[in-house]
C-alpha positions as CSV (number, residue, x, y, z in Angstrom):
1,M,0.0,0.0,0.0
2,A,1.4,3.3,-1.1
3,L,1.5,6.3,1.3
4,P,-0.6,9.3,0.3
5,Q,1.4,12.1,-1.4
6,F,0.3,15.4,0.1
7,S,1.2,18.8,-1.2
8,F,0.4,22.3,0.0
9,H,-0.1,25.5,-1.9
10,P,-1.8,28.9,-1.8
11,I,-4.7,29.7,-4.1
12,E,-3.3,29.8,-7.6
13,S,-6.3,29.9,-10.0
14,E,-10.1,30.2,-10.1
15,A,-10.3,26.4,-10.2
16,D,-9.1,26.5,-6.6
17,Y,-12.3,28.3,-5.5
18,L,-14.4,25.4,-6.9
19,A,-12.1,23.0,-5.1
20,L,-12.7,24.8,-1.8
21,I,-16.5,24.7,-2.3
22,S,-16.2,21.0,-3.1
23,V,-14.4,20.4,0.2
24,R,-17.1,22.3,2.1
25,E,-19.9,20.4,0.4
26,K,-18.3,17.1,1.4
27,C,-18.0,18.3,5.0
28,L,-21.7,19.4,5.3
29,P,-23.1,16.0,6.4
30,I,-20.4,15.5,9.0
31,D,-20.4,19.1,10.3
32,E,-24.2,19.2,10.3
33,S,-24.1,22.7,8.9
34,D,-27.2,24.6,8.0
35,I,-26.3,26.5,4.9
36,D,-29.6,28.4,5.1
37,S,-28.7,29.8,8.5
38,P,-27.6,33.4,8.7
39,E,-25.0,32.4,11.4
40,E,-23.3,29.7,9.2
41,T,-22.1,31.0,5.9
42,F,-21.3,28.7,2.9
43,P,-18.7,30.0,0.5
44,T,-19.5,31.0,-3.1
45,I,-17.0,31.8,-5.9
46,S,-17.9,35.5,-5.3
47,T,-17.2,35.5,-1.6
48,L,-14.0,33.4,-1.9
49,S,-12.6,35.7,-4.6
50,L,-13.2,38.7,-2.4
51,S,-11.7,37.1,0.6
52,Y,-8.8,35.4,-1.2
53,P,-8.1,37.4,-4.4
54,L,-5.8,36.1,-7.1
55,S,-2.7,38.3,-7.2
56,D,1.1,38.1,-7.0
57,H,1.0,40.0,-3.7
58,F,-1.6,37.7,-2.1
59,S,0.3,34.5,-3.1
60,R,3.2,35.6,-0.9
61,L,0.9,35.8,2.2
62,P,0.2,32.3,3.4
63,T,-3.2,33.0,4.9
64,L,-5.0,30.2,3.1
65,I,-3.3,26.9,2.3
66,L,-4.8,24.2,0.2
67,V,-4.0,20.5,0.9
68,Q,-3.8,18.2,-2.1
69,N,-3.4,14.4,-2.4
70,D,-2.6,13.1,-5.9
71,G,-3.7,16.4,-7.5
72,E,-7.1,16.6,-5.7
73,V,-7.8,19.3,-3.1
74,I,-8.9,17.4,0.0
75,G,-8.8,20.3,2.5
76,Y,-7.7,23.8,3.4
77,Q,-6.6,25.9,6.3
78,T,-7.1,29.6,6.7
79,I,-5.3,31.8,9.2
80,F,-6.5,35.3,10.2
81,W,-5.6,38.0,12.6
82,W,-6.9,41.3,13.9
83,H,-5.4,44.2,15.8
84,H,-7.0,45.5,19.0
85,H,-6.0,47.7,21.9
86,E,-4.0,45.0,23.6
87,G,-2.1,43.9,20.4
88,Y,-2.9,41.2,17.9
89,S,-5.2,38.1,18.1
90,Y,-4.9,35.2,15.8
91,G,-7.4,32.5,14.7
92,H,-7.5,29.6,12.3
93,R,-10.2,27.4,10.7
94,G,-9.8,24.4,8.5
95,Y,-11.8,21.9,6.6
96,L,-10.8,18.4,5.6
97,A,-12.9,16.1,3.4
98,P,-14.4,13.3,5.6
99,L,-12.7,10.6,3.7
100,W,-9.4,11.9,5.1
101,H,-10.4,12.2,8.8
């Protein structure tokens, strides 16, 4: 049995947006998410392209990393931060297709 061949990369093309949506769709049954809820948002190509635009500048900022196995995006991790009166706070959120849990 061969070991999985994982690779990691930032968003590189519009096809990556579709891959992120696919990962989230695969996670819906496991996460028991309600995509119609105003408290739980589900990404669209439009919202992803606004949050993670394609540009040379953005590709140097590793705030969203895609995880691939054998050319297929199987998950992603996003890192975010904000400044407040006491300094900076950091957060992260990730999704992994249930087959890979």
